[in-house]
MARLUM-111752 format. One line per field, with one value per residue (C-alpha): x, y, z. Coordinates in steps of 0.5 Angstrom, whole numbers, plus 500, padded with zeros to 3 digits. Layout:
<nodes>
x	c(X,...)
y	c(Y,...)
z	c(Z,...)
</nodes>
This chain:
<nodes>
x	c(924,927,927,925,930,928,934,934,930,929,926,922,919,913,917,919,926,929,931,926,931,931,936,938,941,937,934,927,927,921,922,919,918,918,918,926,929,937,943,949,952,945,938,934,928,923,916,914,909,904,904,903,896,896,899,900,903,902,904,907,900,896,900,900,892,891,896,890,885,890,892,894,897,902,903,909,911,916,920,915,919,925,921,918,925,927,923,916,918,919,913,911,911,907,908,902,903,899,899,905,906,913,913,919,921,922,926,925,919,913,907,904,911,913,905,908,914,910,905,909,914,908,904,911,912,905,906,913,910,904,900,893,890,883,881,874,872,867,867,869,862,865,866,862,859,856,849,846,841,847,850,843,842,849,847,841,844,849,844,840,847,848,840,841,848,845,840,843,841,836,838,842,836,838,845,844,839,844,850,846,845,852,854,849,853,860,858,856,862,859,864,863,856,858,863,858,854,859,863,858,854,861,862,854,855,860,857,850,853,860,867,867,860,859,854,859,865,862,860,868,870,866,869,875,874,871,876,882,878,877,885,885,890,893,886,884,890,889,882,884,889,883,878,883,886,879,877,883,881,874,878,874,879,875,871,871,873,879,882,879,883,889,888,888,893,898,895,895,902,904,907,905,898,894,887)
y	c(322,316,316,310,308,304,302,299,305,308,314,313,319,324,329,336,336,330,329,324,317,312,314,307,306,311,311,313,317,318,324,329,334,330,324,325,321,321,319,317,324,329,329,328,330,332,332,336,332,338,338,331,330,322,316,310,303,299,292,292,289,295,300,296,296,303,305,304,308,314,315,323,321,315,319,322,315,312,308,302,298,298,297,291,288,289,283,281,282,290,295,301,308,314,321,326,333,338,337,332,325,322,315,311,303,299,293,287,289,287,291,288,289,296,298,295,298,305,303,301,307,311,308,308,316,317,313,316,323,322,324,322,326,325,322,323,330,326,329,323,321,323,330,335,338,332,332,325,326,326,320,317,319,315,309,309,311,305,300,302,302,294,293,295,292,285,286,285,290,289,293,299,304,301,301,309,310,306,311,317,314,313,320,323,319,322,329,329,326,319,315,309,309,310,304,300,300,301,295,290,294,293,286,285,289,285,279,282,286,285,288,293,295,302,302,297,302,307,304,301,309,311,305,307,315,313,309,314,320,315,314,307,309,302,300,305,305,297,299,304,300,294,299,300,293,290,296,294,286,288,293,299,304,310,311,317,313,311,318,320,313,316,322,320,315,320,324,318,317,324,324,331,329,331,329)
z	c(415,412,405,400,395,389,384,377,375,367,365,359,357,358,362,359,363,360,353,350,350,355,361,365,372,376,382,385,391,395,401,405,400,393,389,385,380,381,376,379,379,379,380,373,375,381,383,389,393,393,385,384,382,380,381,376,377,371,368,361,359,362,358,352,353,355,350,345,349,351,344,347,353,350,343,348,349,344,348,351,346,350,357,353,352,359,360,364,371,371,372,370,374,372,376,374,375,371,364,364,367,367,366,369,368,374,373,377,381,380,380,387,390,387,390,397,397,396,401,406,406,406,412,416,415,417,423,425,424,428,422,421,415,414,420,423,425,429,437,442,446,452,450,454,448,445,448,450,444,440,442,441,434,433,436,432,426,427,428,422,418,421,419,412,411,412,406,399,394,390,383,382,385,392,391,390,396,400,397,399,406,407,404,409,415,413,412,419,421,422,418,423,421,413,414,417,411,405,407,406,400,397,398,396,389,387,388,384,379,378,380,375,374,374,381,384,382,386,392,393,391,397,401,400,400,408,410,408,412,418,418,415,410,408,407,403,398,397,396,390,387,387,383,378,377,376,371,367,368,365,359,361,358,361,367,372,378,375,375,382,385,382,385,391,391,390,396,400,399,401,407,409,409,403,403)
</nodes>
């Protein structure tokens, strides 16, 4: 498996391993078993994929804003001044594992560029390995074990979802009802039906309620999860980052969907296929 190497990385703090001072001139190395931070001679730290609980990719402004709301988290972040002094073009990467988050400054890579590098590597490793974790367990309609009644039910569900998708939600109660229906489709293995309903509902909810409204975020979270379960890993990753960006833009400092998104981002980047 080809590794991803990102240079010009500075350790800022958070890990119980290295010292608390900034350590410059490092490399971030993503491999098959772990995410590692290496110096010129030795490995500074390593987080196994199976132990990576959540993933952050933040702008410096995001970190400063979050620091006001996450005092517990950033009480062990004394080196933010060093990150700010490095200039506006860098980004902050956070690797969360257990009770500790390791914070890294990635110089000369914007957040968008960093996310693109991470996602491109994750997608390439999954394609190379033939992995499709979380793909639909729905049996093929040509499978002899699938009855004619099952096929008819799926077709009708798709028609019903398509009809509902054409009707913008009048209020949040309607959004909740359609979320419940989409969840029924998903748990039955009908991911096509769930996506047919959730995709338009997400767009409509953004338009009616706004991108960071709690109802909208619930729809977008479910959509990203369904995309991941259906094997659309790249779209799911983009969906979760979009949720986080819109919550940050709305200055929402605490939302359960945020941690859910970060947890699934860690899993979606795992080359071993967790979901």
